Structure formats: structure tokens, C-alpha cells
C-alpha positions as CSV (number, residue, x, y, z in Angstrom):
1,X,-9.9,14.5,13.4
2,X,-7.7,17.3,11.9
3,X,-6.7,20.6,13.5
4,X,-6.4,22.9,10.5
5,X,-4.9,25.9,12.3
6,X,-4.5,27.9,15.5
7,X,-5.0,31.7,15.2
8,X,-4.5,34.4,17.8
9,X,-7.1,37.1,17.6
10,X,-6.1,39.3,20.6
11,X,-2.9,39.8,22.6
12,X,-2.6,41.9,25.8
13,X,0.4,42.2,28.0
14,X,1.2,44.5,30.9
15,X,4.1,44.9,33.3
16,X,3.0,46.5,36.6
17,X,6.1,46.7,38.7
18,X,9.5,48.1,37.6
19,X,11.5,45.3,39.3
20,X,10.7,41.7,40.1
21,X,10.1,40.6,43.6
22,X,12.3,37.9,45.1
23,X,9.7,35.2,44.7
24,X,7.5,35.4,41.6
25,X,4.5,33.1,41.1
26,X,3.2,32.4,37.6
27,X,-0.3,31.0,37.1
28,X,-1.2,29.8,33.5
29,X,-4.8,29.0,32.6
30,X,-6.5,28.1,29.3
31,X,-10.1,27.6,28.7
32,X,-12.6,27.1,25.8
33,X,-15.1,30.0,25.7
34,X,-17.1,29.0,22.7
35,X,-17.6,26.3,20.0
36,X,-19.3,27.2,16.7
37,X,-19.7,25.8,13.2
38,X,-17.1,27.0,10.7
39,X,-17.2,26.5,6.9
40,X,-14.1,25.4,5.1
41,X,-13.8,26.0,1.3
42,X,-12.0,23.0,-0.2
43,X,-11.8,23.8,-3.9
44,X,-15.4,24.0,-5.2
45,X,-16.8,22.1,-2.2
46,X,-17.5,23.4,1.3
47,X,-17.1,21.2,4.3
48,X,-18.3,22.2,7.8
49,X,-16.0,22.1,10.7
50,X,-15.8,23.7,14.1
51,X,-14.1,26.8,15.5
52,X,-13.1,26.5,19.2
53,X,-12.5,30.0,20.7
54,X,-10.1,30.0,23.6
55,X,-8.6,32.3,26.2
56,X,-5.1,31.9,27.7
57,X,-4.1,33.9,30.8
58,X,-0.6,34.1,32.4
59,X,-0.8,36.0,35.7
60,X,2.4,36.9,37.5
61,X,2.2,37.4,41.3
62,X,2.6,39.5,43.4
63,X,1.0,41.9,40.8
64,X,4.0,41.8,38.5
65,X,2.1,41.6,35.2
66,X,-0.1,39.7,32.9
67,X,-0.1,38.2,29.5
68,X,-3.5,37.3,27.9
69,X,-4.4,35.8,24.5
70,X,-7.6,35.0,22.7
71,X,-7.7,32.8,19.7
72,X,-9.3,30.1,17.7
73,X,-8.5,26.5,16.9
74,X,-10.0,25.4,13.6
75,X,-11.1,21.8,13.4
76,X,-12.1,19.7,10.4
77,X,-13.7,16.3,11.0
78,X,-16.5,13.9,10.0
79,X,-20.0,15.3,10.3
80,X,-20.9,12.9,13.1
81,X,-17.9,14.0,15.1
82,X,-18.7,17.7,14.7
83,X,-22.4,17.2,15.6
84,X,-21.5,15.2,18.7
85,X,-19.1,18.0,19.9
86,X,-21.7,20.8,19.1
87,X,-24.4,19.0,21.0
88,X,-22.2,18.3,24.0
89,X,-21.1,22.0,24.1
90,X,-24.6,23.3,23.7
91,X,-25.9,21.1,26.5
92,X,-23.1,21.3,29.1
93,X,-20.5,23.9,27.9
94,X,-18.0,21.0,27.9
95,X,-16.1,19.2,25.3
96,X,-16.0,15.4,25.0
97,X,-12.7,14.2,26.6
98,X,-11.3,12.8,23.3
99,X,-11.7,16.3,21.7
100,X,-10.6,18.4,24.6
101,X,-7.1,17.2,24.9
102,X,-5.9,17.8,21.3
103,X,-7.8,21.1,21.0
104,X,-6.4,22.5,24.3
105,X,-2.9,21.2,23.5
106,X,-2.8,23.0,20.1
107,X,-4.0,26.2,21.8
108,X,-1.4,25.8,24.6
109,X,1.4,25.2,22.2
110,X,0.7,28.3,20.2
111,X,0.0,30.4,23.4
112,X,3.1,29.2,25.3
113,X,5.5,30.0,22.4
114,X,4.0,33.5,22.0
115,X,4.0,34.0,25.8
116,X,7.7,33.2,26.0
117,X,8.5,35.7,23.2
118,X,6.3,38.4,24.8
119,X,7.6,37.9,28.3
120,X,11.1,38.5,27.0
121,X,10.0,41.8,25.3
122,X,8.1,42.9,28.5
123,X,11.0,42.0,30.9
124,X,8.9,39.3,32.6
125,X,10.1,35.9,33.6
126,X,9.3,33.1,31.2
127,X,5.9,31.6,31.9
128,X,7.2,28.2,31.0
129,X,10.4,26.8,32.6
130,X,13.1,26.6,30.0
131,X,15.9,24.0,30.1
132,X,19.2,25.1,31.5
133,X,22.6,23.6,31.4
134,X,24.1,23.2,34.9
135,X,27.8,23.2,35.6
136,X,28.8,19.8,36.9
137,X,32.1,18.6,38.2
138,X,34.0,17.0,35.4
139,X,35.8,13.9,36.4
140,X,38.9,13.0,34.4
141,X,40.0,9.4,34.3
142,X,43.7,8.8,34.9
143,X,45.3,6.4,32.4
144,X,46.1,3.1,33.9
145,X,49.8,2.2,34.2
146,X,50.8,-0.6,31.8
147,X,52.3,-3.8,33.2
148,X,55.9,-4.4,32.1
């Protein structure tokens, strides 16, 4: 199983309120909206893979703003694997568990990085908690007196 790429096809962002409320809620959601065959040209040969179309939404409450992405995760794998995934999607609109995790993680990684950049430009809080350094009390150790 190989993820060949993650591409964003649509980016939408809106800030609805001029100043942030005291308490801001951020709800992130990602979902697969379609799975379809995708041909990869590998030199003179063509190999069939899959294209997973996804939607990522970041909603700020109360009505502070939104960040939305649409995109595709391109997957190249063995023919049996791709057929299994296509059949499962066509029957149930679900991905097999062993495929869902890496596909969604790849889409999430690309979306979260772009959402952090875009939230800064839009003046919105980061949709993902960023690490912070906290000031801690520094203890200094006194040198011990030497015995004479």
C-alpha cells in the first residue's frame, strides 16, 4: 500500500466576527466523500490505483468562522487491494479499517498544516493545539561546603 500524494482542490475560509469571544470552541471533522479508480502512468506502463476524495471542516463556535478543504489522496496498490476497497465502498460507502486509517491520516496531516497557516492569516485561533513553553520555577542548587 502506497500513498502517492495528497492534493487540495478547494480551500474556503471565513471569519464572521471581528473579535473572538472569551470561550472559543473548535470542531474539526474529516470524511471520505468518494472513492474512484485512478490511472497512474509509470513510464510506458499504466497502473490502476484509487483516488479518495475527502472533505475537512474546521468550525469555530460561537459563529467565529470556518475553514474548509476538499482534496484527494492518491493511492497505488495491488490490484486485489484496490478491488476490495472499491467493492466495499460501492456496497457500504465505507472503507475497510486497514485502509481508512492511513488514508484519513494523510488527509488530516495535509489539512491540519494548511489550516494552521490559514487560521493565522485569517486571525482565527489555531485549529490544532500548538506546543507552548511554560515558565517554571528554576531551582538552583547550592554548592555543598567541603569538609576540612
